[in-house]
C-alpha positions, 0 to 999 in steps of 0.5 A, spaced: 783 235 932 783 241 928 788 242 922 792 248 923 793 252 916 799 255 914 798 262 912 798 264 905 805 266 902 805 273 900 807 273 893 812 279 891 809 284 886 813 283 879 814 291 879 817 291 886 822 285 884 824 288 878 825 295 881 829 291 887 833 287 882 835 293 878 837 297 884 841 291 887 845 290 880 847 297 879 853 296 883 858 290 883 858 286 889 855 280 892 847 280 893 846 280 900 840 280 905 842 287 907 843 290 900 836 287 898 833 290 904 836 297 903 833 296 896 826 294 898 826 300 903 828 305 897 823 303 893 818 307 897 813 301 898 809 301 904 809 294 906 810 294 914 815 290 918 812 283 917 811 285 909 818 288 908 821 282 912 817 277 907 819 281 901 826 281 903 826 273 904 823 272 897 827 277 893 833 274 896 831 267 894 830 270 887 836 273 886 841 268 889 843 261 887 843 259 880 835 260 879 832 255 874 839 251 874 839 250 881 836 243 881 841 241 876 847 243 880 844 238 886 846 232 881 853 230 884 854 227 877 853 234 873 860 238 872 857 243 867 851 246 865 850 250 858 844 255 857 844 257 849 837 260 849 831 260 853 829 253 851 836 250 850 839 248 856 844 242 856 848 239 862 854 234 862 854 228 867 861 225 864 858 221 858 857 227 853 852 233 853 845 231 855 839 236 854 836 238 861 829 238 863 829 246 864 827 252 860 826 259 861 820 263 860 824 268 855 831 271 853 830 277 859 830 271 864 836 268 861 840 275 861 837 277 868 840 271 871 847 272 867 847 279 870 846 277 877 851 271 877 856 276 874 854 281 879 855 276 885 862 275 883 864 282 883 864 284 876 859 287 871 856 284 865 853 289 860 854 292 853 861 295 855 863 288 858 859 283 854 864 277 856 865 276 863 868 270 867 867 269 874 868 264 880 862 264 885 862 261 892 859 254 892 864 252 887 861 255 881 865 258 875 860 262 870 862 265 863 857 269 860 856 272 853 851 278 851 848 279 844 850 282 839 857 278 841 853 272 841 848 272 835 843 267 839 842 271 845 845 271 852 849 265 853 851 262 860 856 256 862 857 254 869 862 249 871 861 246 878 867 244 882 865 238 886 868 237 893 869 230 892 876 228 890 877 221 887 882 216 888 886 212 883 882 206 885 876 210 883 878 213 877 881 206 875 874 203 876 870 208 872 875 206 866 880 212 866 886 207 866 888 200 868 893 197 873 899 198 869 897 206 867 895 206 875 902 204 877 906 208 872 902 214 875 903 212 882 911 212 880 911 218 876 909 222 882 913 218 887 919 219 883 918 226 882 918 227 875 915 233 872 909 232 868 903 235 864 896 233 863 893 234 856 887 234 853 881 237 851 876 241 855 872 237 859 876 231 858 878 230 866 885 234 866 883 237 873 880 231 876 886 227 874 891 232 877 888 233 883 888 226 884 895 225 883 897 231 887 894 227 893 899 222 892 905 227 894 908 226 900 905 228 907 911 232 908 911 236 902 908 243 901 904 244 895 903 251 892 897 251 887 897 257 882 890 257 878 886 262 874 880 260 877 880 255 883 878 248 882 884 244 884 882 241 891 887 235 892 887 231 899 893 233 902 895 236 909 899 242 906 896 246 900 897 253 899 893 256 893 894 262 889 888 265 884 889 270 879 885 276 879 882 280 874 882 288 873 877 292 876 872 297 873 878 302 872 882 297 869 887 296 875 889 291 880 890 285 875 894 279 878 896 274 872 898 267 873 906 269 871 906 274 877 903 268 881 908 263 879 914 268 881 911 269 888 910 262 889 917 261 888 918 265 894 914 261 898 919 255 898 914 250 894 916 242 894 911 242 888 909 247 884 903 246 880 899 251 875 892 249 874 892 250 867 898 253 862 894 258 857 899 264 856 905 267 858 906 264 864 909 258 861 915 262 861 916 262 869 913 255 870 919 252 865 924 257 868 922 254 875 922 247 873 929 248 871 931 251 878 931 245 882 923 245 883 922 237 880 915 234 881 912 240 878 905 239 874 900 242 871 894 241 865 894 244 858 889 244 852 892 239 846 889 235 841 894 229 842 900 228 847 904 229 840 901 236 839 903 239 846 910 241 844 907 245 838 902 248 844 908 250 848 911 253 843 905 257 841 904 259 849 912 261 849 911 266 843 906 270 847 912 271 853 917 273 847 920 266 847 923 263 841 922 256 839 929 254 841 928 257 848 922 253 849 925 247 846 931 247 851 927 249 857 921 244 856 926 238 854 930 240 861 924 241 865 918 236 863 919 229 863 912 226 862 905 228 858 899 224 860 894 225 855 886 224 856 880 223 851 873 223 852 870 216 849 864 213 848 865 209 854 867 216 858 874 219 860 880 215 859 888 216 859 889 215 851 897 215 852 903 217 856 909 220 853 916 222 854 918 229 853 925 230 849 928 232 843 927 229 837 930 230 830 925 236 828 925 239 835 921 238 842 917 232 841 913 227 846 915 220 844 909 215 846 911 210 851 904 207 853 898 208 848 890 205 849 888 202 843 881 199 843 881 198 851 888 195 850 895 198 853 900 197 848 908 199 849 910 205 844 918 206 842 919 210 849 917 205 854 923 202 855 926 209 857 920 211 861 920 204 865 927 204 867 926 211 870 920 208 874 923 202 876 919 198 872 920 192 867 920 194 860 919 187 858 912 186 854 907 180 856 907 176 849 900 176 845 897 182 849 902 188 848 901 190 855 908 191 859 909 187 865 911 191 872 917 189 876 915 187 883 918 192 889 916 198 892 916 205 887 
């Protein structure tokens, strides 16, 4: 029996590929087959019908996806990919940064990929706009920086949003927290305490927040406000709002503060800001003080104790004085859950209670993880009482025991 041979694949001429790439990238917008076909036709190459179709298919494959980085994105454990240079590609699987077995041919290829990814997100990366952040279909959030802003060449960062959402039991099994803290988090949501999840970049704040939102009552309406959509809680009633950058003319921007104001008109049962990073903290604290209990969000901070200083700094961006921030935050917020990256992975390092201290707004430690052991802090009795837990401490372990009964 004769074996049928597949016809050889037609290689796309490098000059044609470059001409089409320049034509497509000249205008912001997604790279679609129709735009590629138009660029191929405009190139003037006489390819014939079959040749033109093959060229469009091949070039579309070249101009879409993450290019050489695509195999890394297929690993379900990879959350971040970083390109520091043609031969310096790194990834994060949750255990810290690892060198990736991927390399680019040269700096020009890295820049071409960065320009193309940004263009597919509807923005432009060039000398007039050398730093750009965009969200792409498929759950990718891309940040790119061009020289001379970057002294080492084009820098590219890709954050991957995974559709899978972990349950509290799954997070507990991978070591993020133990049974006591799991019970505290469950009761915190059930009793509608307002909270912030704090930590550094990549510490798991968004992952934990999405899981906690999945614990909200099925009859509640969750309104999520994010700079770039990353939260995907398992819940039947979720409404998401996403900020919008200005267009090339400098208009059309919609910031997080405006989205918080709009969300208040949508009758939210839970108001959630994916990340407090600017003046929107004023609207969020105001909303929490108008009966919107059980609200949540994330914030960058070195420790739970540093959250008040961070809130004060963000409040200053909104024209709020330290006293205004202190009064609003002490009334609006109840709990801070702080995450850290350790050699064993992401872990809840402390749970703190927000209140007014001797020197202003403070976060008092209720529970702290020390050497893998949970210890009670000075605020534990008050937090335990608010959660319906027994504040008594088990002798010799430093682990508070939970009282039986429903939350």
